[in-house]
C-alpha positions in Angstrom: 7.6 50.2 -11.2 9.2 47.6 -13.5 9.5 45.1 -10.7 5.9 45.5 -9.8 4.8 44.8 -13.3 7.1 41.8 -13.4 5.7 40.4 -10.2 2.1 40.9 -11.5 3.0 39.1 -14.8 4.6 36.2 -12.9 1.7 35.9 -10.5 -0.7 35.6 -13.4 1.4 32.9 -15.1 1.8 31.0 -11.8 -2.0 31.1 -11.2 -2.7 29.9 -14.7 -0.2 27.1 -14.4 -1.6 26.1 -11.0 -5.1 26.0 -12.3 -4.1 23.9 -15.3 -2.1 21.6 -13.1 -5.0 21.0 -10.7 -7.4 20.6 -13.5 -5.2 17.9 -15.0 -5.0 16.1 -11.7 -8.8 16.2 -11.3 -9.3 15.0 -14.9 -7.0 12.0 -14.3 -8.5 11.2 -11.0 -12.1 11.5 -12.0 -12.7 7.9 -13.1 -11.2 6.6 -9.9 -13.3 9.0 -7.8 -16.4 8.0 -9.8 -15.7 4.3 -9.2 -15.1 4.9 -5.5 -18.4 6.8 -5.1 -20.3 4.2 -7.1 -18.9 1.4 -5.0 -19.7 3.2 -1.8 -23.2 3.9 -3.0 -23.8 0.3 -4.1 -22.4 -1.2 -0.8 -24.7 1.1 1.2 -27.8 -0.1 -0.6 -27.1 -3.8 -0.6 -28.9 -5.9 1.9 -27.1 -8.6 3.9 -27.6 -12.1 2.6 -30.6 -13.8 4.1 -30.1 -17.2 5.8 -32.2 -20.0 4.5 -33.9 -22.2 7.2 
């Protein structure tokens, strides 16, 4: 019974740590992802340069 409780406690701590770790990574990567999405959106809407005659 003690081992089962220990496993449960460790599992909860590992889950909390994993969520905080992933949240930190996403928080650090957010500006780069935002810039990438903005650049992709802007490049999709720009028209090719028109040639003058």
